[in-house]
NUMIGU-559127 format. One record per residue (C-alpha): x, y, z. Coordinates in steps of 0.25 Angstrom, whole numbers, plus 5000, padded with zeros to 4 digits. Last residue first. Layout:
<nodes>
XYZ
...
</nodes>
This chain:
<nodes>
488049424975
489249464966
488849614963
488749634979
490249594981
490749684969
489949794975
490549774989
491949754982
491849884976
491349954988
492549904996
493449954985
492850094986
493150095001
494450054999
494750164990
494050265000
494950215010
496150225000
495850374998
495550415012
496950365016
497350385030
496450255037
496650195024
498050175026
497950115040
497050005035
497849985023
499149955030
498449865042
497749785029
499049775021
499749725034
498749615036
499049575022
497849595012
496849485008
495949505018
495749645018
494249645018
493949655003
494049805003
495449785010
495949704999
495449804989
496049924996
497449834997
497349804983
496949944979
498249994985
498250074997
498450214995
499650324997
500550255006
500650134995
500050004999
</nodes>
């Protein structure tokens, strides 16, 4: 993860619950999200997309 922004791999991993991320990545992204509104917004959009995809497969 860069100092500027979390990668989309990490953002999408968090949107899926973080189970495919290493523990240190989860900790780092949680700390990063506290300080970076842009990344929080990206995570929110990724969660919304994930929920939309799930709803369409039902």
